[in-house]
ZALUM-477685 format. One record per residue: x, y, z of N, C-alpha, C in turn. Coordinates in Angstrom, 1 decimal. Layout:
residues N
- n_X|n_Y|n_Z|ca_X|ca_Y|ca_Z|c_X|c_Y|c_Z
- X|Y|Z|X|Y|Z|X|Y|Z
...
END
This chain:
residues 179
- n_X|n_Y|n_Z|ca_X|ca_Y|ca_Z|c_X|c_Y|c_Z
- 0.7|-1.4|0.2|0.0|0.0|0.1|1.1|1.3|0.1
- 2.3|0.9|0.8|2.9|2.4|0.8|3.6|2.4|-0.8
- 4.1|1.4|-1.2|4.2|1.6|-2.8|3.4|2.3|-3.6
- 2.3|2.1|-3.4|1.7|3.0|-4.2|0.9|3.7|-4.0
- 1.0|4.6|-3.0|0.8|5.8|-2.4|2.3|6.6|-2.9
- 3.5|5.9|-2.7|4.6|6.9|-3.2|4.6|7.3|-4.7
- 4.0|6.1|-5.6|4.1|6.0|-6.6|3.2|6.8|-7.2
- 1.7|7.4|-6.5|0.9|8.4|-6.5|1.4|9.7|-6.3
- 1.9|9.5|-5.5|2.8|11.1|-5.4|3.4|11.7|-6.2
- 5.0|10.4|-7.0|5.6|10.8|-7.6|5.1|10.8|-8.6
- 4.2|10.7|-9.3|3.3|11.0|-10.8|3.0|12.7|-10.6
- 2.3|12.7|-9.4|1.6|13.7|-9.0|1.9|14.9|-9.3
- 3.3|14.5|-8.4|4.7|15.7|-8.3|5.1|16.0|-10.0
- 5.3|14.7|-10.4|6.0|15.0|-12.0|5.0|15.9|-12.6
- 4.1|15.7|-12.2|2.9|16.4|-13.4|2.4|17.4|-13.2
- 2.8|18.1|-11.4|2.5|19.5|-11.0|3.9|20.4|-12.0
- 5.7|19.4|-12.1|6.2|20.0|-12.0|6.6|20.2|-13.7
- 5.8|19.1|-14.2|6.6|19.2|-15.7|5.3|17.9|-16.5
- 4.3|19.2|-16.6|3.0|18.7|-17.3|2.8|18.2|-18.7
- 3.9|18.3|-19.2|3.9|17.6|-20.8|4.9|16.5|-20.5
- 5.6|16.0|-19.5|6.1|14.6|-19.8|5.6|14.0|-19.7
- 5.5|12.3|-21.0|5.0|11.4|-20.6|5.8|10.3|-19.9
- 4.7|9.6|-18.7|5.2|9.2|-17.7|5.0|7.9|-17.7
- 6.2|6.6|-18.0|6.2|5.6|-18.2|6.5|4.6|-16.9
- 5.6|3.5|-16.9|5.5|2.7|-15.9|6.0|1.6|-16.6
- 7.6|1.5|-16.5|8.2|0.3|-17.3|8.0|-1.3|-16.3
- 8.5|-1.0|-15.1|8.9|-2.2|-14.5|8.0|-2.6|-13.8
- 6.5|-2.9|-14.2|5.6|-3.4|-13.8|4.7|-3.8|-14.3
- 4.1|-5.0|-13.8|3.3|-6.0|-14.2|2.3|-5.4|-14.9
- 1.3|-5.7|-16.0|0.6|-4.9|-17.0|-0.7|-5.0|-16.1
- -0.9|-4.1|-15.9|-2.0|-3.8|-15.0|-2.7|-1.8|-15.2
- -4.1|-2.2|-16.0|-4.7|-1.0|-16.0|-4.6|0.1|-15.5
- -4.5|-0.3|-14.0|-4.9|0.5|-12.9|-3.6|1.5|-12.7
- -2.2|0.6|-13.1|-1.2|2.1|-13.4|-1.2|3.2|-14.1
- -2.0|3.1|-14.9|-2.2|4.4|-15.8|-3.5|4.9|-15.9
- -4.4|4.7|-14.3|-5.3|5.5|-14.2|-5.0|6.8|-12.9
- -5.8|7.7|-13.5|-5.9|9.0|-12.6|-5.7|8.6|-11.2
- -5.1|9.4|-10.4|-4.7|9.5|-9.0|-5.8|9.6|-8.4
- -6.3|10.8|-8.9|-8.1|11.2|-8.0|-9.0|10.0|-8.6
- -8.7|9.0|-9.4|-9.1|7.8|-9.6|-8.7|6.4|-8.7
- -8.0|6.3|-7.8|-6.9|5.3|-7.0|-6.3|4.8|-8.2
- -5.7|5.3|-9.3|-5.0|4.7|-10.0|-3.6|5.0|-9.4
- -2.2|4.8|-10.1|-1.0|4.9|-9.6|-0.5|6.6|-10.6
- -1.4|7.0|-11.7|-0.8|8.5|-12.4|-0.2|8.3|-13.0
- 0.6|7.0|-13.7|1.5|6.9|-14.8|0.6|7.7|-16.2
- 1.1|7.9|-17.7|0.5|7.6|-18.5|0.1|6.7|-18.9
- 1.4|5.6|-19.2|1.6|4.6|-20.2|2.3|3.4|-19.4
- 2.1|2.4|-19.6|2.9|1.0|-19.0|3.5|-0.2|-20.3
- 4.3|-0.9|-20.0|5.4|-1.5|-21.1|4.0|-2.7|-21.3
- 3.7|-3.2|-22.0|2.7|-4.5|-22.5|4.2|-5.7|-22.8
- 4.5|-6.7|-21.8|5.1|-7.5|-22.4|4.4|-8.7|-23.2
- 2.9|-8.6|-23.3|2.4|-10.0|-24.0|2.7|-9.7|-25.5
- 2.6|-9.0|-26.0|3.0|-8.9|-27.4|4.4|-9.2|-27.9
- 5.0|-8.7|-27.4|6.1|-9.2|-27.0|6.4|-10.5|-27.0
- 6.3|-11.2|-26.0|6.1|-12.7|-25.9|5.7|-13.6|-27.2
- 4.2|-12.8|-27.3|3.9|-14.0|-28.5|4.7|-13.7|-29.7
- 5.0|-12.8|-29.8|5.7|-12.2|-31.5|6.9|-13.2|-31.4
- 7.5|-13.0|-30.2|8.9|-13.8|-30.5|8.0|-15.7|-29.9
- 7.3|-16.0|-29.5|6.7|-17.4|-29.9|6.3|-17.8|-30.9
- 5.5|-16.9|-31.7|6.1|-17.7|-33.0|6.3|-17.3|-34.0
- 7.7|-16.6|-33.7|9.0|-17.0|-34.4|9.6|-17.5|-34.3
- 9.6|-18.0|-33.0|10.4|-19.5|-32.6|10.2|-20.5|-33.2
- 8.5|-20.8|-33.2|8.0|-21.5|-33.6|8.2|-21.8|-35.2
- 7.6|-20.0|-36.2|8.3|-20.5|-37.6|9.5|-21.2|-37.9
- 10.2|-20.8|-36.5|11.8|-21.1|-37.3|12.3|-22.5|-37.5
- 11.3|-23.2|-37.1|11.5|-24.9|-37.1|10.4|-25.5|-37.5
- 10.7|-26.4|-38.7|10.1|-27.5|-39.1|9.2|-28.4|-38.5
- 8.2|-28.5|-39.0|7.2|-29.1|-37.6|5.2|-29.1|-38.3
- 4.8|-30.0|-37.7|3.1|-30.0|-38.4|2.1|-28.9|-37.2
- 3.2|-28.7|-36.5|2.1|-27.9|-35.5|1.6|-26.2|-36.0
- 0.8|-26.2|-36.1|-0.2|-24.1|-36.1|1.0|-23.5|-35.4
- 1.1|-22.2|-36.1|1.4|-21.3|-35.0|1.1|-20.7|-33.9
- 1.0|-19.9|-33.3|0.3|-19.9|-32.2|0.1|-18.4|-32.6
- -1.2|-18.1|-33.6|-1.7|-16.8|-34.4|-2.6|-16.3|-33.2
- -3.6|-17.5|-32.8|-4.6|-16.6|-31.9|-4.3|-16.2|-30.6
- -3.2|-16.5|-30.2|-2.5|-15.5|-28.9|-1.5|-14.5|-29.3
- -0.9|-14.4|-30.0|-0.5|-13.4|-31.3|-1.6|-12.2|-31.2
- -3.1|-12.7|-31.8|-4.3|-11.3|-31.9|-4.7|-11.0|-30.5
- -4.6|-12.4|-29.9|-5.3|-11.9|-27.9|-4.0|-10.9|-27.2
- -3.2|-10.8|-28.0|-2.2|-9.8|-27.4|-2.0|-8.5|-27.7
- -2.9|-7.9|-28.8|-2.4|-6.9|-29.5|-2.9|-5.7|-28.3
- -4.3|-6.2|-27.8|-5.0|-5.0|-27.1|-5.1|-6.2|-25.7
- -4.3|-5.3|-24.9|-4.5|-5.8|-23.5|-5.6|-5.4|-22.8
- -6.1|-6.1|-22.2|-7.4|-5.8|-21.2|-7.5|-4.8|-20.4
- -8.2|-4.4|-20.6|-8.9|-3.3|-19.5|-8.4|-1.9|-19.6
- -7.7|-1.6|-21.0|-7.0|-0.3|-21.3|-8.0|0.2|-22.1
- -8.4|1.5|-22.6|-9.3|1.9|-22.9|-8.9|2.9|-24.4
- -7.6|3.4|-24.1|-6.5|3.8|-24.8|-5.6|3.4|-25.4
- -5.0|3.0|-26.8|-4.1|2.5|-27.4|-3.1|3.5|-26.8
- -2.8|4.5|-27.0|-1.5|5.3|-26.2|-1.0|5.2|-24.8
- -2.2|4.0|-23.8|-1.8|3.8|-22.7|-0.9|2.6|-22.3
- -0.6|2.0|-23.9|0.4|1.2|-23.3|1.5|0.8|-24.6
- 2.6|0.7|-24.1|4.0|1.0|-25.3|4.3|-1.0|-25.1
- 4.3|-1.5|-26.9|4.7|-2.5|-26.9|5.8|-2.6|-27.8
- 6.3|-3.9|-27.9|7.9|-3.9|-28.9|8.7|-4.7|-28.4
- 9.1|-6.2|-29.6|9.6|-7.1|-29.2|10.9|-7.3|-29.2
- 11.9|-6.3|-28.2|13.0|-6.1|-27.8|12.8|-5.2|-26.6
- 14.1|-5.2|-25.6|14.2|-4.3|-24.9|15.6|-4.1|-24.7
- 16.0|-3.6|-23.6|17.2|-3.8|-23.3|17.6|-4.8|-22.0
- 16.4|-4.7|-21.2|16.4|-6.4|-20.2|16.8|-7.6|-21.1
- 16.0|-7.8|-22.1|15.8|-9.3|-22.3|16.9|-9.3|-22.9
- 17.6|-8.6|-23.8|18.4|-8.7|-24.9|19.8|-8.2|-24.8
- 20.7|-7.9|-23.0|21.2|-7.9|-22.7|22.2|-8.7|-22.4
- 23.4|-8.2|-22.8|24.9|-9.3|-22.8|25.0|-9.4|-21.5
- 24.7|-10.4|-20.4|25.1|-10.0|-19.3|26.6|-10.5|-18.8
- 27.2|-9.8|-18.4|28.8|-10.4|-18.2|28.5|-11.5|-17.2
- 27.5|-12.1|-16.7|27.4|-13.0|-15.5|26.1|-14.6|-16.4
- 27.3|-15.0|-17.1|27.1|-16.2|-18.0|25.7|-16.9|-17.3
- 25.6|-16.9|-16.1|24.5|-17.3|-15.7|23.3|-17.0|-16.0
- 23.0|-16.0|-16.2|22.1|-15.3|-16.6|21.7|-14.9|-17.8
- 20.7|-16.0|-18.4|20.3|-16.0|-19.2|19.3|-15.4|-20.3
- 19.3|-14.9|-21.1|18.9|-13.5|-21.9|18.0|-14.1|-23.1
- 17.0|-13.2|-23.9|16.4|-13.8|-24.8|17.2|-13.4|-26.0
- 17.5|-13.8|-26.9|17.8|-14.0|-28.7|17.4|-12.8|-29.0
- 18.0|-12.0|-30.2|17.6|-11.3|-30.5|16.6|-11.5|-31.4
- 15.6|-10.3|-32.2|15.1|-11.4|-33.0|15.1|-11.9|-34.4
- 16.8|-11.6|-34.8|17.1|-12.0|-36.5|17.5|-13.5|-35.8
- 18.2|-14.0|-34.3|18.7|-15.0|-34.3|17.7|-16.1|-33.7
- 16.8|-15.3|-33.1|15.1|-16.3|-32.8|15.1|-16.8|-34.1
- 14.5|-16.3|-35.2|14.0|-16.2|-36.3|14.9|-17.5|-36.8
- 15.9|-17.5|-37.3|16.5|-18.5|-37.8|18.2|-18.8|-36.7
- 18.1|-19.5|-35.9|18.9|-19.5|-35.1|20.6|-20.1|-35.6
- 20.1|-21.1|-37.0|21.4|-21.7|-37.7|22.0|-20.5|-38.6
- 21.4|-19.8|-38.8|21.9|-18.3|-39.3|20.9|-16.8|-39.2
- 21.6|-16.1|-38.2|20.7|-14.9|-38.1|21.0|-14.1|-39.2
- 21.8|-13.8|-39.9|21.7|-13.3|-41.4|21.0|-13.7|-42.9
- 20.5|-14.7|-42.2|19.7|-15.6|-44.0|18.6|-14.7|-44.1
- 18.2|-14.8|-45.5|17.0|-14.3|-45.8|15.6|-14.8|-45.1
- 15.7|-15.9|-44.5|14.7|-16.2|-43.4|14.7|-15.4|-42.2
- 15.7|-15.0|-42.0|15.7|-14.6|-40.5|15.2|-13.2|-40.5
- 15.9|-12.5|-41.9|16.2|-11.4|-42.2|14.1|-10.6|-42.4
- 13.5|-12.0|-42.8|12.1|-11.6|-43.5|11.3|-12.0|-42.0
- 11.7|-13.1|-41.4|10.9|-12.4|-40.1|10.9|-11.4|-39.3
- 11.7|-11.0|-39.2|12.4|-9.6|-38.4|11.6|-8.6|-38.8
- 11.7|-8.7|-40.1|10.9|-7.6|-40.8|9.2|-7.7|-40.5
- 8.8|-8.4|-39.6|7.3|-8.9|-39.7|7.5|-8.6|-38.8
- 8.2|-8.8|-37.9|8.0|-8.6|-36.2|8.2|-7.0|-36.0
- 8.7|-6.1|-37.1|9.2|-5.0|-37.1|7.6|-4.3|-37.6
- 7.0|-4.9|-38.7|5.8|-4.3|-39.2|4.9|-4.8|-37.8
- 5.0|-5.7|-37.2|3.8|-6.0|-35.9|4.0|-4.8|-35.2
- 5.4|-4.4|-34.6|5.5|-3.6|-33.8|4.9|-2.0|-34.0
- 5.3|-1.7|-35.4|4.7|-0.2|-35.7|3.2|-0.6|-36.0
- 3.1|-1.3|-36.7|1.1|-1.1|-36.5|0.2|-1.9|-35.5
- 1.0|-2.3|-34.7|-0.6|-2.7|-33.5|-0.7|-1.5|-32.9
- -1.9|-1.5|-32.1|-2.3|-0.8|-31.4|-1.1|-0.6|-29.8
- -0.8|1.1|-29.7|0.0|1.0|-28.8|1.1|2.4|-29.0
- 1.7|2.5|-28.0|3.1|3.3|-28.6|4.3|2.0|-28.9
- 5.0|2.1|-30.5|5.8|1.2|-31.0|7.3|1.4|-30.0
- 7.8|0.8|-29.6|8.8|0.3|-29.0|9.8|-0.1|-29.7
- 11.4|0.3|-30.9|11.9|-0.6|-31.0|13.4|-0.1|-30.5
- 14.1|-1.4|-30.3|15.3|-1.4|-29.8|16.4|-1.4|-30.2
- 17.5|-0.4|-29.9|18.5|-0.2|-30.4|19.0|-1.4|-31.3
- 19.5|-1.1|-33.0|19.5|-2.0|-33.8|19.0|-2.6|-34.5
- 17.5|-2.9|-33.7|16.3|-3.5|-34.2|15.8|-3.3|-35.8
- 16.2|-1.7|-35.9|15.8|-1.3|-37.2|16.6|-1.7|-38.1
- 17.9|-2.3|-38.0|18.4|-2.8|-38.7|18.9|-4.2|-38.8
- 18.0|-4.8|-38.2|18.0|-6.4|-37.8|18.7|-6.9|-37.2
- 19.5|-5.7|-36.6|20.7|-6.4|-35.8|20.6|-8.3|-34.7
- 21.1|-8.8|-34.5|21.3|-10.5|-34.3|21.8|-10.1|-33.1
- 23.0|-9.5|-33.2|24.1|-10.0|-31.9|23.1|-9.2|-30.2
- 23.7|-9.6|-29.3|22.9|-9.2|-28.4|23.5|-7.7|-27.9
- 22.9|-7.0|-26.7|23.0|-5.6|-26.7|24.5|-5.8|-25.1
- 24.7|-4.7|-25.2|25.4|-4.5|-24.2|26.0|-2.9|-24.0
- 26.0|-2.6|-22.7|26.4|-0.9|-22.8|27.6|-0.8|-22.5
- 28.6|-1.7|-22.7|29.6|-1.5|-22.4|31.1|-2.2|-23.7
- 30.7|-1.3|-25.2|31.4|-1.7|-25.9|32.8|-1.4|-26.1
- 33.2|-1.0|-25.1|35.0|-0.6|-24.6|35.2|-1.8|-24.6
- 34.7|-3.1|-23.8|35.2|-4.2|-23.7|34.3|-4.8|-24.6
- 33.6|-4.8|-25.3|32.7|-5.8|-26.0|32.5|-5.7|-27.3
- 33.7|-5.0|-28.1|33.2|-4.3|-29.4|32.9|-5.5|-30.6
- 33.1|-6.7|-30.2|32.3|-7.8|-30.7|30.8|-7.3|-31.1
- 30.4|-6.3|-30.2|29.0|-6.6|-30.1|28.1|-5.2|-31.1
- 29.4|-4.6|-31.3|28.8|-3.5|-31.8|28.0|-3.8|-33.8
- 27.2|-3.2|-33.7|26.2|-3.0|-35.3|27.0|-3.8|-36.0
- 26.4|-4.6|-36.8|26.9|-5.2|-38.4|26.0|-4.3|-39.4
- 27.2|-3.5|-40.0|26.5|-2.3|-40.3|26.4|-3.0|-41.8
- 27.1|-3.9|-42.7|26.6|-4.6|-44.2|25.1|-5.5|-43.8
- 24.7|-5.7|-43.2|23.1|-5.7|-42.8|22.6|-5.1|-43.3
- 22.5|-4.0|-42.8|21.6|-2.7|-42.6|21.1|-2.3|-44.0
END
């Protein structure tokens, strides 16, 4: 309860001091109360991160990358386009990658998710199939309801994990020939 009140006080203060700023509740489970106004018992954020589309897109791409007879989970993808309880599309942010999931963590025991091209074709992330499937993921991101979120290099179909320390990880720099 105290954490909720803290968020209400924080968003109210930011709204008073910087009324034009968009307040994103990034690290929160998808919850429509997070984007409701403080005077309506909400947390007062403007928008929140929707991970259901990210997971659904990645599951479809993963399933498409392996031959088989199972149908792709398209209904789950369709169901994830508009999260329940949200009245306006600008209240949620959607994207198949972000800095938390594709980070190359120095701790090898912390497994992160693959970048979209590597997920789309694990044997050759720079293949025609990987690039085509990555374009589908980008198209879904840009045309789905909500605020689209592209992660660094996604627009170039980057296949390597991300690092904020390229000085010691130069092999993770953007691969320009594929762009």
